[in-house]
MARMAR-550362 format. One line per 4 residues: number of its first residue (from 1); for each residue x, y, z of C-alpha. Coordinates in pm, 1 decimal, always signed. Layout:
BEGIN
NUM> X Y Z  ...
This chain:
BEGIN
1> +6053.8 +17570.6 -1149.9  +6041.7 +17348.5 -843.6  +6404.9 +17294.1 -884.6  +6498.1 +17681.8 -858.0
5> +6266.2 +17710.9 -548.7  +6445.8 +17445.2 -362.6  +6782.4 +17602.5 -461.2  +6646.3 +17934.8 -347.3
9> +6511.7 +17778.8 -24.2  +6849.7 +17595.9 +55.7  +7035.1 +17954.3 +7.3  +6808.2 +18111.1 +241.6
13> +6821.9 +17842.0 +495.9  +7210.8 +17833.9 +482.4  +7262.3 +18169.0 +675.0  +7003.0 +18053.2 +938.0
17> +7193.9 +17723.9 +962.3  +7506.0 +17901.6 +1016.4  +7327.7 +18129.4 +1293.4  +7211.2 +17837.7 +1462.0
21> +7586.1 +17654.3 +1469.5  +7770.3 +18001.0 +1550.3  +7496.9 +18151.4 +1748.4  +7558.9 +18008.0 +2140.5
25> +7937.3 +18080.0 +2107.9  +7859.1 +18396.6 +1987.4  +7608.7 +18472.6 +2248.8  +7858.0 +18335.8 +2503.3
29> +8135.7 +18588.1 +2421.6  +8209.1 +18807.2 +2695.8  +8440.0 +19044.8 +2855.8  +8701.5 +18917.7 +3089.4
33> +8928.5 +19159.7 +3290.8  +9270.9 +19012.8 +3413.7  +9468.1 +19122.3 +3708.5  +9817.0 +18947.3 +3709.9
37> +10111.9 +18936.9 +3901.4  +10457.4 +18959.1 +3753.6  +10703.7 +18711.0 +3715.1  +10636.4 +18327.6 +3668.8
41> +10268.8 +18387.0 +3801.1  +10187.4 +18585.0 +3460.2  +10402.7 +18327.6 +3225.5  +10158.6 +18068.6 +3405.0
45> +9829.3 +18256.6 +3330.3  +9927.0 +18325.3 +2951.9  +9776.3 +18012.4 +2807.7  +9451.1 +18043.1 +2961.1
49> +9402.2 +18398.2 +2829.9  +9499.7 +18280.9 +2478.3  +9258.2 +17990.8 +2471.4  +8962.6 +18271.8 +2613.2
53> +9054.6 +18508.3 +2320.5  +9057.9 +18222.6 +2062.2  +8723.6 +18121.0 +2180.3  +8599.6 +18473.9 +2109.1
57> +8592.4 +18648.5 +2432.7  +8740.0 +19018.4 +2477.5  +9013.8 +19004.8 +2757.6  +9154.7 +19308.3 +2910.1
61> +9497.0 +19299.9 +3106.2  +9553.2 +19579.4 +3352.7  +9917.1 +19592.4 +3482.2  +10139.2 +19869.9 +3652.7
65> +10361.4 +20066.1 +3411.3  +10656.0 +19917.8 +3624.9  +10640.9 +19563.4 +3496.2  +10939.4 +19285.8 +3384.7
69> +10730.2 +19020.0 +3210.7  +10386.2 +19181.9 +3147.1  +10405.6 +19331.4 +2821.7  +10176.0 +19404.3 +2514.0
73> +10023.2 +19104.3 +2356.6  +9800.8 +19003.4 +2047.6  +9562.7 +18799.9 +2196.9  +9461.4 +19097.3 +2487.0
77> +9407.4 +19437.1 +2546.5  +9670.8 +19563.1 +2772.8  +9619.3 +19880.7 +2979.0  +9855.1 +20017.6 +3224.4
81> +9836.0 +20255.7 +3498.8  +10114.8 +20463.2 +3659.2  +10274.8 +20383.4 +4006.0  +10547.4 +20529.4 +4202.7
85> +10818.8 +20303.2 +4150.5  +11024.3 +20240.4 +3810.2  +11103.0 +19885.9 +3625.6  +11459.3 +19931.2 +3775.5
89> +11315.0 +19905.5 +4132.2  +11119.6 +19562.8 +4018.9  +11427.3 +19402.2 +3854.2  +11649.9 +19521.5 +4167.6
93> +11390.2 +19323.3 +4377.2  +11401.7 +19027.6 +4181.5  +11785.8 +19044.5 +4135.7  +11831.9 +19084.1 +4520.5
97> +11613.4 +18796.6 +4592.0  +11810.2 +18562.5 +4362.2  +12143.2 +18670.5 +4524.5  +12000.3 +18658.8 +4899.2
101> +11960.3 +18267.2 +4863.2  +12329.6 +18229.1 +4843.5  +12407.9 +18435.9 +5148.1  +12570.1 +18218.8 +5406.1
105> +12452.2 +18466.1 +5713.8  +12407.2 +18340.7 +6072.1  +12033.8 +18207.3 +6103.7  +11911.7 +18499.5 +6302.4
109> +12051.4 +18756.4 +6074.1  +11905.0 +18580.8 +5783.4  +11580.9 +18601.4 +5957.0  +11623.3 +18961.4 +5983.5
113> +11717.3 +19025.4 +5630.9  +11426.0 +18821.9 +5521.2  +11164.7 +19015.5 +5726.1  +11300.7 +19358.0 +5591.7
117> +11313.1 +19237.1 +5249.8  +10959.0 +19099.0 +5249.3  +10848.5 +19414.7 +5418.1  +11020.7 +19664.0 +5171.7
121> +10909.9 +19464.0 +4854.1  +10545.4 +19440.6 +4981.9  +10534.8 +19789.2 +5073.4  +10640.8 +19853.5 +4697.2
125> +10377.0 +19622.6 +4560.3  +10088.8 +19742.9 +4790.9  +10184.0 +20156.5 +4700.3  +10104.7 +20003.1 +4306.2
129> +9768.2 +19870.4 +4412.3  +9713.0 +20203.4 +4619.3  +9770.2 +20424.1 +4305.7  +9559.6 +20181.6 +4074.8
133> +9272.9 +20217.4 +4338.0  +9304.3 +20568.2 +4393.3  +9308.0 +20667.4 +4047.9  +8945.3 +20767.2 +3999.0
137> +8934.8 +20793.6 +3643.4  +9089.2 +20466.5 +3554.0  +8848.0 +20284.5 +3792.3  +8564.0 +20481.0 +3657.5
141> +8658.1 +20363.0 +3304.7  +8664.9 +19967.2 +3434.1  +8341.5 +19997.9 +3602.0  +8196.1 +20132.7 +3272.0
145> +8346.3 +19860.7 +3052.9  +8091.2 +19622.1 +3214.8  +8308.4 +19312.4 +3229.9  +8155.3 +18984.8 +3308.7
149> +8406.6 +18818.2 +3547.2  +8765.9 +18892.2 +3686.7  +9039.7 +18668.5 +3655.2  +9348.4 +18728.0 +3896.5
153> +9614.2 +18566.1 +4128.0  +9532.9 +18624.1 +4485.2  +9886.4 +18618.4 +4608.5  +9866.8 +18964.8 +4624.2
157> +9484.0 +19069.1 +4671.4  +9484.4 +19374.6 +4485.2  +9249.8 +19196.8 +4228.2  +9044.8 +19075.3 +4489.4
161> +8951.9 +19435.9 +4594.0  +8895.7 +19557.0 +4251.6  +8640.8 +19242.8 +4214.3  +8458.4 +19371.3 +4498.6
165> +8468.9 +19738.3 +4416.9  +8325.0 +19631.4 +4065.5  +8093.9 +19373.4 +4194.3  +8218.6 +19129.4 +3949.8
169> +8280.6 +18742.9 +4018.5  +8612.2 +18630.0 +4055.6  +8814.8 +18336.4 +3952.9  +9154.3 +18274.2 +4143.0
173> +9453.3 +18145.1 +3950.2  +9741.9 +18036.0 +4194.8  +9971.5 +17765.6 +4335.7  +9915.9 +17844.7 +4698.2
177> +9882.1 +18114.3 +4937.0  +10137.6 +18175.2 +5236.6  +10004.1 +18084.1 +5571.0  +9728.6 +17870.3 +5456.2
181> +9535.9 +18171.8 +5356.3  +9385.7 +17974.1 +5058.3  +9236.8 +17702.5 +5294.2  +9127.0 +17958.8 +5546.4
185> +8945.3 +18152.8 +5286.4  +8775.6 +17840.7 +5123.0  +8685.8 +17694.1 +5463.8  +8886.7 +17423.2 +5360.9
189> +8965.7 +17160.8 +5636.7  +9352.3 +17087.4 +5669.5  +9388.3 +16852.8 +5975.5  +9758.0 +16924.4 +6116.2
193> +9792.1 +16544.8 +6173.6  +9830.6 +16445.7 +5804.2  +9826.3 +16796.0 +5627.0  +10197.6 +16939.0 +5636.5
197> +10218.7 +17322.4 +5659.7  +10403.1 +17512.1 +5407.9  +10807.5 +17560.3 +5443.3  +10770.1 +17252.9 +5696.8
201> +10943.9 +16997.1 +5488.9  +10707.5 +16734.8 +5641.1  +10539.6 +16468.6 +5452.5  +10191.4 +16350.8 +5502.1
205> +10316.7 +16067.1 +5733.1  +10449.7 +16250.5 +6042.3  +10572.0 +16114.1 +6377.9  +10504.8 +16288.4 +6685.7
209> +10789.7 +16535.9 +6664.1  +10686.0 +16639.3 +6305.6  +10350.8 +16696.2 +6431.7  +10463.7 +16897.9 +6682.3
213> +10674.2 +17096.1 +6436.4  +10343.8 +17106.0 +6216.6  +10171.9 +17259.1 +6518.9  +10417.6 +17507.6 +6603.6
217> +10412.7 +17649.2 +6233.9  +10081.8 +17683.3 +6221.1  +10070.1 +17871.2 +6540.2  +10357.4 +18135.9 +6433.2
221> +10313.8 +18134.8 +6064.6  +10086.9 +18453.8 +6065.1  +10332.7 +18681.4 +6197.8  +10528.5 +18709.8 +5864.4
225> +10188.5 +18702.0 +5683.8  +10050.7 +19007.9 +5877.0  +10342.0 +19230.9 +5771.7  +10251.1 +19137.1 +5381.8
229> +9873.5 +19123.2 +5397.1  +9704.3 +19329.6 +5679.6  +9781.1 +19670.0 +5496.8  +9555.2 +19536.2 +5235.0
233> +9285.3 +19480.8 +5449.8  +9307.6 +19827.1 +5555.2  +9338.0 +19958.2 +5229.6  +9030.8 +19756.0 +5115.8
237> +8840.1 +19889.2 +5411.3  +8905.9 +20237.4 +5297.6  +8825.4 +20177.9 +4928.0  +8507.2 +19952.7 +5001.1
241> +8375.4 +20189.5 +5291.5  +8323.2 +19911.6 +5548.4  +8518.2 +19697.7 +5767.4  +8731.7 +19424.7 +5563.1
245> +8964.9 +19145.4 +5655.6  +9201.4 +18974.2 +5406.9  +8992.9 +18681.8 +5447.0  +8679.9 +18869.5 +5367.6
249> +8856.7 +18980.2 +5028.4  +8936.7 +18617.2 +4924.6  +8632.0 +18420.3 +5050.2  +8409.9 +18539.0 +4808.6
253> +8610.6 +18381.7 +4506.3  +8352.0 +18174.6 +4272.3  +8635.7 +17954.6 +4172.7  +8973.5 +17874.5 +4276.5
257> +9210.5 +17752.2 +3976.5  +9454.7 +17553.9 +4170.6  +9798.1 +17446.2 +4006.1  +9816.5 +17157.8 +4180.2
261> +9770.6 +16759.9 +4122.4  +9779.8 +16462.1 +4377.4  +10067.8 +16313.4 +4185.1  +10293.0 +16564.6 +4311.2
265> +10081.1 +16712.5 +4613.1  +9998.3 +16474.5 +4918.3  +9636.6 +16382.0 +4933.2  +9413.2 +16644.6 +5136.6
269> +9030.2 +16746.7 +5156.8  +8924.4 +17009.3 +4897.7  +8626.9 +17244.0 +4858.4  +8360.2 +17199.1 +4576.8
273> +8476.8 +17548.6 +4418.5  +8841.9 +17430.7 +4416.0  +8967.2 +17285.6 +4058.7  +9312.1 +17134.4 +4020.2
277> +9482.7 +17223.0 +3706.6  +9840.3 +17108.5 +3786.7  +10023.9 +17071.4 +3480.5  +9893.9 +17369.9 +3291.3
281> +10214.3 +17480.7 +3181.6  +10334.0 +17178.1 +3018.3  +10275.0 +17264.8 +2666.3  +10276.5 +17090.6 +2364.3
285> +10646.9 +17009.2 +2279.0  +10775.1 +17202.2 +1997.5  +11057.9 +17140.9 +1728.6  +11403.5 +17245.0 +1847.7
289> +11569.0 +17518.8 +1662.5  +11863.4 +17409.5 +1475.3  +12086.1 +17560.7 +1747.0  +11972.1 +17327.0 +2039.5
293> +11881.4 +17027.0 +1792.2  +12270.1 +17028.0 +1711.2  +12382.9 +17020.3 +2087.8  +12137.1 +16721.8 +2131.5
297> +12252.4 +16534.2 +1846.4  +12607.7 +16585.0 +1922.5  +12552.9 +16449.9 +2284.8  +12584.1 +16103.6 +2127.6
301> +12448.7 +15802.9 +2345.7  +12504.8 +15964.1 +2648.7  +12214.2 +16206.0 +2589.6  +12156.9 +16547.6 +2771.0
305> +12114.8 +16715.4 +3108.0  +11914.1 +17015.5 +3107.8  +12037.3 +17283.5 +3390.5  +11797.7 +17560.8 +3528.0
309> +11752.4 +17767.3 +3832.9  +11474.4 +17995.1 +3746.7  +11456.5 +18323.4 +3591.3  +11532.6 +18495.1 +3931.6
313> +11874.5 +18374.8 +3960.9  +12066.6 +18542.9 +3691.2  +12422.0 +18480.7 +3877.5  +12589.1 +18231.7 +4141.6
317> +12892.9 +18336.7 +4352.1  +13201.0 +18246.0 +4174.4  +13326.0 +17956.0 +4435.5  +12978.6 +17790.7 +4385.3
321> +12947.7 +17823.4 +4029.3  +13300.2 +17666.5 +3985.2  +13220.2 +17385.5 +4212.5  +12889.9 +17310.8 +3999.7
325> +13105.3 +17355.8 +3687.2  +13357.7 +17076.6 +3816.2  +13082.2 +16845.8 +3892.2  +12922.3 +16885.7 +3547.6
329> +13251.4 +16804.0 +3375.2  +13275.5 +16494.8 +3544.5  +12967.0 +16317.8 +3359.3  +12960.4 +16201.1 +2993.4
333> +12631.9 +16392.5 +2907.6  +12617.3 +16707.0 +2754.3  +12507.3 +16980.8 +2999.2  +12262.7 +17275.4 +2865.9
337> +12299.4 +17523.6 +3175.2  +12086.2 +17839.4 +3156.7  +12317.9 +18075.9 +3309.8  +12370.1 +18474.7 +3226.4
341> +12638.7 +18508.4 +3519.5  +13014.7 +18534.4 +3474.0  +13136.4 +18224.2 +3304.9  +13324.7 +17960.5 +3510.6
345> +13711.0 +17964.3 +3448.7  +13718.9 +17574.9 +3505.2  +13369.9 +17484.9 +3239.7  +13423.9 +17169.6 +3102.2
349> +13381.0 +17110.0 +2714.5  +13035.2 +16910.1 +2770.1  +12890.3 +17185.1 +2945.9  +12715.8 +17452.3 +2715.5
353> +12608.0 +17822.5 +2854.5  +12285.0 +17954.8 +2710.5  +12077.7 +18261.1 +2837.8  +11757.1 +18107.6 +2753.0
357> +11659.2 +17757.0 +2678.2  +11350.3 +17606.9 +2563.0  +11330.9 +17380.8 +2858.2  +10984.8 +17181.4 +2814.8
361> +11096.6 +17127.0 +2447.0  +11430.0 +16987.8 +2561.5  +11295.7 +16757.0 +2873.4  +11050.0 +16629.1 +2621.5
365> +11353.5 +16503.8 +2387.3  +11392.7 +16135.0 +2387.7  +11784.0 +16222.8 +2502.4  +11715.5 +16397.3 +2810.3
369> +11863.1 +16191.7 +3115.7  +11835.8 +16436.3 +3434.3  +11681.3 +16783.1 +3502.5  +11857.0 +16998.2 +3732.4
373> +11609.9 +17240.0 +3876.7  +11515.8 +17500.8 +4171.7  +11231.4 +17295.6 +4219.5  +10972.0 +17592.3 +4120.1
377> +10628.0 +17427.5 +4032.5  +10678.3 +17500.8 +3669.5  +10973.7 +17309.2 +3660.1  +10862.9 +17005.9 +3857.3
381> +10557.1 +16981.3 +3658.5  +10769.1 +16964.1 +3313.2  +10982.9 +16702.2 +3478.7  +10669.1 +16504.4 +3546.4
385> +10503.2 +16567.7 +3212.0  +10807.2 +16457.2 +3029.5  +10908.1 +16193.1 +3265.5  +11280.5 +16317.5 +3339.3
389> +11434.9 +16213.6 +3685.0  +11541.3 +16543.8 +3866.8  +11839.9 +16684.8 +4090.0  +11660.2 +16949.1 +4297.1
393> +11829.1 +17258.0 +4428.6  +11550.5 +17437.5 +4628.6  +11627.2 +17802.6 +4693.6  +11324.7 +17972.1 +4855.1
397> +10942.0 +17946.6 +4904.1  +10742.7 +17654.1 +4815.2  +11056.0 +17480.0 +4649.7  +11174.2 +17295.6 +4947.2
401> +10828.7 +17126.0 +4982.5  +10814.7 +17047.9 +4609.6  +11158.6 +16899.1 +4625.4  +11023.5 +16688.0 +4929.4
405> +10748.5 +16575.5 +4755.4  +10947.6 +16450.4 +4451.0  +11238.3 +16277.6 +4684.4  +10951.3 +16096.3 +4882.4
409> +10793.9 +15959.5 +4560.2  +11151.0 +15847.1 +4449.8  +11166.2 +16074.9 +4153.5  +11457.3 +16278.0 +4240.6
413> +11744.3 +16357.7 +4473.6  +11756.3 +16695.5 +4674.1  +12059.4 +16900.3 +4729.1  +12143.4 +17189.7 +4972.3
417> +12275.8 +17429.6 +4728.0  +12460.6 +17608.8 +4993.7  +12623.2 +17311.3 +5169.1  +12690.7 +17079.9 +4856.3
421> +13022.2 +16993.8 +4697.7  +13127.7 +16917.1 +4360.2  +13112.5 +16549.2 +4482.9  +12758.8 +16559.3 +4605.5
425> +12632.6 +16725.4 +4263.1  +12829.4 +16456.7 +4065.1  +12683.4 +16178.9 +4265.3  +12333.0 +16298.0 +4266.6
429> +12334.0 +16315.2 +3874.3  +12485.3 +15944.0 +3830.6  +12231.0 +15827.4 +4082.9  +11944.7 +15949.1 +3916.5
433> +12080.4 +15883.9 +3553.0  +12227.2 +15533.9 +3652.1  +11978.9 +15373.5 +3910.4  +11686.1 +15283.5 +3695.4
437> +11421.8 +15314.7 +3969.8  +11441.6 +15690.7 +3936.7  +11329.5 +15670.1 +3590.1  +11068.7 +15428.0 +3653.0
441> +10897.5 +15626.7 +3923.8  +10890.9 +15954.3 +3762.0  +10768.9 +15777.2 +3441.0  +10481.9 +15614.4 +3664.1
445> +10389.0 +15982.1 +3790.3  +10399.3 +16096.1 +3439.2  +10168.0 +15824.2 +3329.7  +9917.5 +15872.5 +3621.4
449> +9944.9 +16284.3 +3565.3  +9844.0 +16246.4 +3215.6  +9580.7 +15987.7 +3274.4  +9297.6 +16242.7 +3274.7
453> +8961.8 +16320.0 +3100.8  +9029.7 +16679.2 +3009.0  +9378.5 +16866.7 +2969.7  +9415.6 +17119.8 +3239.8
457> +9438.9 +17427.6 +3029.2  +9081.0 +17307.4 +2889.0  +8961.2 +17246.5 +3250.6  +9069.2 +17626.1 +3345.3
461> +8917.2 +17780.2 +3040.1  +8574.9 +17593.7 +3117.6  +8554.7 +17733.7 +3455.0  +8634.6 +18084.4 +3356.8
465> +8353.4 +18083.6 +3098.2  +8111.3 +17888.4 +3359.4  +8164.4 +18213.3 +3580.0  +8116.1 +18444.0 +3306.4
469> +7814.1 +18265.7 +3191.5  +7644.8 +18219.2 +3533.7  +7766.3 +18551.2 +3688.6  +7965.2 +18350.5 +3949.5
473> +7899.6 +17987.9 +4110.2  +7727.2 +18050.5 +4427.9  +7601.1 +17705.0 +4468.0  +7970.9 +17581.4 +4516.6
477> +7997.1 +17821.1 +4826.0  +7955.8 +17615.8 +5162.6  +7742.3 +17745.5 +5438.4  +8060.0 +17730.1 +5648.2
481> +8115.6 +18110.7 +5537.1  +7829.8 +18210.9 +5694.8  +7895.8 +18058.1 +6040.7  +8100.0 +18200.4 +6338.1
485> +8400.8 +18033.7 +6455.8  +8225.6 +17861.8 +6763.4  +7934.0 +17746.1 +6537.9  +8165.4 +17584.7 +6282.1
489> +8327.0 +17368.4 +6542.6  +8003.6 +17334.7 +6682.7  +8140.2 +17455.8 +7037.7  +7795.9 +17593.2 +7108.4
493> +7611.8 +17262.0 +7070.8  +7874.9 +17079.4 +7277.7  +7849.1 +17326.9 +7545.9  +7460.5 +17297.2 +7535.3
497> +7478.8 +16910.9 +7522.4  +7734.4 +16916.6 +7806.9  +7513.4 +17157.0 +8026.3  +7229.5 +16910.0 +8001.8
501> +7464.4 +16608.9 +8103.5  +7601.9 +16784.9 +8386.0  +7242.8 +16894.0 +8469.7  +7098.5 +16548.1 +8461.5
505> +7404.9 +16412.3 +8660.2  +7368.8 +16677.6 +8913.3  +6995.6 +16594.2 +8967.9  +7065.0 +16230.0 +8970.1
509> +7341.0 +16291.6 +9229.6  +7135.4 +16507.5 +9452.0  +6835.9 +16263.9 +9406.4  +7044.0 +15948.0 +9531.9
513> +7203.3 +16165.7 +9800.1  +6866.9 +16249.8 +9918.1  +6737.0 +15878.9 +9884.4  +7043.6 +15765.5 +10080.1
517> +6973.4 +16016.5 +10380.0  +6610.0 +15920.9 +10376.8  +6708.2 +15527.5 +10391.0  +7011.1 +15533.3 +10606.5
521> +7012.0 +15866.7 +10785.0  +6714.9 +15802.0 +11001.0  +6818.1 +15431.1 +11111.5  +7139.3 +15601.2 +11201.6
525> +6985.4 +15843.4 +11446.5  +6745.7 +15573.5 +11588.6  +7021.6 +15334.6 +11657.4  +7225.5 +15638.8 +11847.6
529> +6952.6 +15747.3 +12079.6  +6875.6 +15397.6 +12164.7  +7221.7 +15331.7 +12288.4  +7195.6 +15659.1 +12493.2
533> +6890.3 +15556.9 +12659.4  +7057.8 +15236.3 +12785.2  +7342.0 +15369.1 +12930.2
């Protein structure tokens, strides 16, 4: 009888134990709203979303109906909203950007073209954001969904406006913002003496002229950014019904998940709510497909070179493509070139054109000898993670700075894609492949990057869950946000102390002057009067 009782008690205790084990995770499951940006920004975010869904959270992604990469997924709920442009418009903008980098127009003409393109594209994206925010029915449904937090890329601050409209704590997922908006919004110190500005191609060791250049960029960079970001301030002012600047939109973020790492980036100050997750896109290597495995095995002892200029560059001018093909034909390695343009007529037998390639998996193969890249942050981190020296052809944006950082660390060689010749590319490839120092340097960076207590993906997921659990992270927000500009720089204190010092100096001076007149002024008058009487 006692045995039966014990068995019954054990059976009753089993569900309780299961509830104790599963209870906390179930109770912490929440609802996350995600507002991404199309392109590589979205692809970087996918791993975080998938991990959150696997941990029991409900993830809702909202995106415009006209999207290239943002599609339905099995691990999130997709909700799309109508916009006044089509997929063709978005595709055309990406294609035009890829083609424009090969234009060899005069400098001033390129500046004008860039300005007009930025203005045109940002206007299109702004119209999509405006349609979302003015869609009363859609916004009401979001409000009724009772989300716990919002995850967004603040490169375009539409998600920031939605977060404030719905009163949701926001987690930002980004690499960096133009014009140092991320540093300004977080109140993060960035001394111009050793923190290089974006697009400056400076290192953290600047001489006098480079510091002058850094200062000039800092004083002028807001001009182009005003074209892109100021309209969002006006839109937010209308929607939130209060005066709002772009800085006001960005600064309330609870956590900034920065795709940075000091192995790649120069050391600089950071704030308590900035979390570095550089290398988050370095996923676990998978086995190669039969097609690519055959290519790699056929390369023999010479190995392979992986070549990709990113998803935005679909075609290269014929003359430049032939120069590249000629250089690739001069090396003994097998080259896997991701290229969807017209096949160069002089393409050598060792060069294989593919429309897509498993970049991270190929770089992780022991036979990978070099990586030709446009220096996007994804490619740079995959090169670091897998320890493959790089030949870098930066095209636009932060790619120039990424290439400079890797070149400074001796992990690669940078080429100007517009000016390089076949000889330049050939020499660069032979240098990074045959000069052992490049392999040693990139392996050292890889070792430093991987030596960490927690993987970047797990760290990102933890902080998103942290914000969801605690409804934000206000204790990480510095008091600098509540100070005026003159209080932040203590100009009022300096002025007050300076006034005291000047007052004391003035009093001392007047006292000394008065004392001197009393001590010496009377004697002078006595002597003078005495002389006049004698005469």
